[in-house]
C-alpha positions in Angstrom: 19.4 12.8 43.0 20.0 9.8 40.9 16.6 8.9 41.1 15.7 12.9 39.8 18.2 12.5 37.3 16.3 9.2 35.8 12.7 10.6 36.5 13.9 13.7 34.5 16.2 11.8 31.6 12.5 9.0 31.8 10.4 12.0 31.4 11.8 13.7 28.5 12.3 10.8 26.5 8.7 10.3 26.8 8.1 13.8 26.0 10.0 13.5 22.5 8.4 9.9 21.3 4.5 11.5 22.4 5.9 14.6 19.7 7.1 12.5 17.5 4.0 10.0 17.9 6.3 7.2 19.0 4.3 6.3 22.4 2.9 3.0 23.9 -0.3 3.5 25.3 1.7 2.7 28.8 3.8 5.6 28.0 0.8 7.8 27.4 -0.8 7.1 30.4 2.9 7.3 32.4 3.9 10.4 30.9 0.5 12.1 32.1 0.9 10.9 35.5 4.8 12.6 35.4 3.0 16.2 34.1 -0.1 15.9 36.3 1.9 15.4 39.4 3.0 19.2 38.9 6.4 18.7 40.3 8.7 19.1 36.8 7.0 22.1 35.3 10.8 23.4 36.0 12.2 20.6 34.0 9.7 21.3 31.5 10.5 24.9 31.4 14.2 24.5 30.4 13.7 21.7 27.6 11.2 23.9 26.0 14.2 26.6 26.1 16.8 23.9 24.9 14.2 23.1 21.7 14.1 27.0 20.9 17.8 27.2 21.4 18.6 23.9 19.1 16.0 25.1 16.2 17.1 29.6 16.4 18.3 31.9 13.9 21.9 32.7 14.0 20.0 36.4 14.2 18.4 35.4 17.5 18.6 38.0 20.2 19.9 37.1 23.2 17.6 35.9 25.8 14.3 35.5 23.4 14.3 32.2 23.8 13.7 32.1 27.3 11.3 34.3 26.7 9.5 32.6 24.3 10.0 29.8 26.9 8.5 31.3 29.4 5.4 32.5 27.3 5.1 28.7 25.9 5.2 27.3 29.5 2.6 29.9 30.8 0.4 28.9 27.5 0.8 24.8 28.2 0.0 25.4 32.4 -2.7 27.6 31.6 -4.5 25.3 29.1 -7.6 22.6 29.5 -10.8 23.2 31.0 -11.4 25.2 33.9 -13.2 23.7 36.7 -16.9 24.5 36.8 -18.4 26.9 39.6 -20.4 24.0 40.8 -17.4 21.5 41.4 -15.3 24.6 43.0 -17.1 24.5 46.4 -16.9 20.5 46.2 -13.6 20.3 46.0 -12.3 23.9 47.7 -12.1 21.6 50.9 -9.3 19.5 49.1 -7.0 21.8 47.6 -4.1 19.7 47.1 -7.2 17.5 45.5 -8.0 20.4 43.3 -4.6 20.8 42.1 -3.9 17.7 41.0 -7.5 16.6 39.4 -6.6 20.3 37.3 -3.4 19.1 36.3 -4.6 15.5 35.4 -7.1 17.2 32.9 -4.5 19.1 31.3 -1.6 16.4 30.9 -2.7 15.2 27.5 -3.3 19.3 26.7 0.2 20.0 27.4 1.8 17.2 25.1 -0.8 17.7 22.6 0.3 21.4 22.2 4.0 21.3 22.8 5.2 20.8 19.8 2.5 23.6 18.3 3.7 25.7 20.7 7.4 25.7 19.9 6.6 25.7 16.1 4.6 28.9 16.7 6.9 31.1 18.9 10.5 29.5 17.0 8.4 31.4 14.2 9.2 28.4 12.1 8.3 24.5 11.2 10.3 21.6 13.1 12.0 21.3 10.2 13.9 17.6 9.4 16.9 18.4 11.5 14.9 18.7 14.8 12.8 15.2 14.1 15.8 13.7 13.5 17.4 15.4 16.5 14.8 14.4 18.5 14.1 11.0 17.7 18.0 9.8 17.6 18.6 10.0 21.3 15.3 7.7 22.3 15.9 4.8 23.6 15.4 1.3 21.4 14.9 4.0 18.1 18.1 3.3 15.6 19.3 5.6 13.1 21.0 3.9 9.2 22.4 6.6 7.1 23.9 5.2 3.5 27.4 6.7 3.4 28.1 4.6 0.5 27.8 5.3 -3.5 25.3 2.3 -3.7 22.0 1.3 -2.1 22.0 0.0 1.4 19.1 -2.5 1.9 17.4 -2.6 5.3 15.3 -5.7 6.9 13.0 -4.3 10.0 12.1 -6.2 12.6 8.3 -6.9 11.0 9.5 -8.6 7.6 9.9 -5.1 5.8 12.5 -3.8 3.5 13.9 -0.5 3.2 16.3 0.2 0.4 17.9 3.5 1.1 19.7 5.7 -1.8 23.0 6.9 -1.4 22.8 9.9 1.8 19.1 8.7 2.8 18.7 8.3 6.5 16.1 5.9 8.1 15.5 6.6 12.1 12.9 3.1 13.3 12.6 1.4 16.4 14.3 -2.0 16.9 10.9 -2.9 17.3 7.0 -2.4 16.9 5.9 -4.2 19.7 3.0 -2.4 21.8 2.6 0.1 19.1 -0.5 0.7 17.3 1.3 1.6 14.1 4.9 0.9 12.5 6.2 4.4 12.4 9.4 5.4 10.6 11.2 8.8 9.6 13.1 9.2 6.4 15.1 11.5 5.2 16.7 11.2 1.5 15.3 9.0 -1.3 14.4 5.2 -0.6 12.2 2.0 -1.6 9.9 0.1 0.8 8.8 -3.1 0.5 6.3 -3.2 3.4 5.2 -6.3 5.0 1.3 -7.0 5.2 -0.4 -6.3 8.3 -4.2 -4.7 8.5 -3.8 -4.1 12.3 -0.3 -2.4 12.1 -0.5 0.3 9.6 3.0 1.3 8.3 3.3 5.1 8.5 6.8 7.2 6.5 7.5 10.7 7.6 9.2 12.4 5.1 9.3 16.2 6.1 5.8 17.7 6.1 4.3 14.3 4.0 3.1 11.4 5.5 2.9 8.1 3.7 0.4 5.5 5.1 0.6 2.2 3.8 -0.7 -1.6 5.4 1.3 -3.7 2.8 3.0 -2.6 -0.3 5.7 -1.4 -2.3 7.1 1.8 -3.1 9.7 5.0 -3.9 9.4 7.8 -2.0 12.0 10.4 -3.7 13.6 14.0 -3.1 13.6 16.4 -6.1 16.9 17.8 -6.2 16.3 21.8 -5.4 14.4 20.0 -1.9 10.8 21.7 -2.4 9.4 18.7 -4.5 8.8 15.0 -3.3 7.0 12.1 -5.2 5.7 9.1 -3.9 5.6 6.0 -6.5 3.6 2.7 -6.3 4.9 -0.3 -7.4 2.1 -2.7 -5.5 -0.3 -2.1 -3.5 -2.2 1.1 -2.3 -1.0 4.0 -0.3 -2.4 7.0 1.1 -0.3 10.3 1.4 -1.2 13.5 3.6 0.1 16.2 5.2 1.5 15.9 8.6 -0.7 18.4 10.4 1.8 18.8 13.5 4.3 20.8 10.6 1.6 22.4 9.1 -1.5 24.6 9.5 -4.3 22.1 8.1 -7.2 24.6 8.2 -5.9 27.1 5.2 -8.5 27.6 2.7 -7.6 26.0 -0.9 -5.5 23.2 0.7 -6.7 19.5 0.0 -6.0 16.7 2.1 -3.4 14.3 -0.3 -4.2 11.7 -2.2 -4.5 7.8 -2.6 -2.3 6.5 -5.5 -2.3 2.3 -6.9 -0.1 0.8 -8.5 2.0 2.9 -11.5 0.8 5.9 -10.1 2.6 8.9 -8.5 1.5 11.7 -6.5 3.7 14.5 -6.7 3.9 17.6 -3.5 4.9 20.9 -4.1 5.9 21.5 -0.4 6.1 26.0 -0.6 2.5 25.5 -2.9 1.2 22.8 -0.4 -0.5 21.1 -3.8 -1.0 17.6 -4.6 -1.0 16.3 -8.1 -1.4 12.5 -9.4 -0.1 10.8 -12.6 1.7 8.0 -14.2 4.7 6.8 -13.1 7.7 7.8 -15.7 8.1 3.8 -16.5 5.3 2.1 -16.3 5.5 -2.0 -15.1 3.6 -4.9 -15.4 1.5 -5.0 -12.5 1.5 -8.1 -9.9 -1.4 -10.2 -10.0 -2.0 -13.2 -7.5 -4.5 -16.1 -8.1 -7.1 -17.1 -5.5 -3.8 -19.2 -3.5 -1.2 -16.2 -3.3 0.9 -17.6 -6.6 1.5 -14.5 -8.9 0.3 -15.2 -12.3 2.8 -15.0 -15.0 1.3 -13.9 -18.4 1.9 -15.3 -22.1 4.9 -14.1 -24.2 2.7 -13.8 -26.9 0.1 -11.4 -25.1 1.3 -8.6 -27.2 1.6 -10.3 -30.1 -1.2 -8.7 -32.2 -2.6 -10.3 -35.7 -5.4 -7.7 -37.4 -6.0 -7.0 -33.7 -8.6 -3.9 -33.3 -7.8 -1.4 -30.8 -10.9 -2.1 -29.2 -9.4 -5.9 -28.4 -5.7 -4.4 -27.3 -6.9 -1.7 -24.7 -8.2 -4.1 -22.3 -5.0 -6.1 -22.6 -2.6 -3.2 -22.0 -5.1 -1.8 -19.0 -4.7 -5.7 -17.1 -1.3 -5.9 -17.4 -0.3 -2.6 -16.6 -3.2 -1.9 -14.5 -4.1 1.9 -15.9 -7.1 3.5 -17.8 -7.2 3.9 -21.3 -10.2 6.2 -22.5 -10.9 6.4 -26.6 -11.7 9.6 -27.5 -13.4 8.9 -30.6 -15.5 5.6 -30.8 -14.6 4.9 -34.8 -10.7 4.5 -33.3 -12.2 1.1 -32.1 -11.7 -0.3 -35.5 -8.5 0.3 -35.8 -6.6 -2.8 -37.1 -2.9 -3.5 -35.9 -0.4 -6.3 -36.2 2.9 -6.6 -34.8 5.0 -8.3 -31.8 5.3 -5.3 -29.0 5.6 -7.5 -26.5 9.4 -6.3 -25.1 8.7 -3.0 -25.2 7.4 -0.6 -22.5 4.5 0.7 -22.4 4.8 4.1 -23.8 6.8 2.8 -26.4 3.6 -0.1 -27.1 1.3 3.4 -27.1 4.0 5.5 -29.6 4.2 1.9 -32.2 0.7 1.7 -31.6 -0.6 5.2 -32.3 1.8 5.7 -35.2 0.2 2.7 -36.9 -3.3 4.2 -36.5 -3.0 7.8 -37.2 -3.8 8.7 -33.7 -2.1 10.5 -30.5 -2.2 9.5 -27.1 -2.3 12.1 -24.0 -1.4 11.4 -20.0 -4.2 13.1 -18.8 -3.5 12.6 -14.8 -3.4 8.8 -14.3 -5.7 7.9 -17.1 -4.0 7.9 -20.5 -6.5 9.2 -23.6 -6.4 8.2 -27.2 -6.9 10.7 -29.8 -7.8 10.4 -33.4 -10.2 10.7 -35.9 -10.4 6.5 -36.2 -11.1 3.8 -38.9 -14.1 2.6 -40.6 -15.6 -1.0 -40.4 
């Protein structure tokens, strides 16, 4: 009995880890071995029932989850390729072997459809509560909640740093060894400073979104109504896309996410499933490095202009902030500016420039358009 309890605990741990994409290759193989044996169907059935109970709505009818659990198990155990007629005669004299072969063929299918089946029969997506409820009890997984009124910085074992805003929660493995990807789960707002490791991408799971990076600095922010998430890039490049385990990726008109670079942000509206990209509210100077990896320092007089044309000023702004400026009218390039705007932020710089040149600017997605009649030579 103690041995069976140990196996049951390990099986459910592995199943939960696979559902959350935290399994190593060795753990995946072990989970398939457990499932393919056919000795633990009852344990799986009870686990499905418990997960349904945990996510059930208050008005659920008594006994409904038992029926749903049975339906899920029937769907799981009947899932997978059928044995071809040409093979049946060959293996029919080994009925046990036939059963094992069939179970091995569906073992991978079970752990792939497990979470999706629960989503379907529970008539709701697996929300952040069940994600955190599933991950927190796993071995070698830690959870930190910022219960203070100020920011809290965590140092992960790979050298990455995560700064949690008040009330934010981060769940993460104590170490990333043996995993192809570094995966963490966030609830709330946080700033990430990720150690670069091209062989092991860093993934942040936040509600329906996944943010994938190699090495960069970025924010993840949740709107007050919880319907909108923003990802802002400070340095590097990130890819933001929907978690296809929680949403239907085949819905017509749904795009595949966005790739953003410094001073850009992506806004995801959850109920409409819309991604839009634009500039951050306060663009900061981008960090440039020389061939040796040393951060380049800009001359303090970079924005101290004396009779400089807009054509001369635009490339300086673009390089300094990593943004693209479009000039609507070529005659604008002839306009002259004299003044020191070194201490101003990007938008104040543009306000001053445009006011002296009789022009205006508008943020168009991730670009800035300067408009006006221009100046004569």
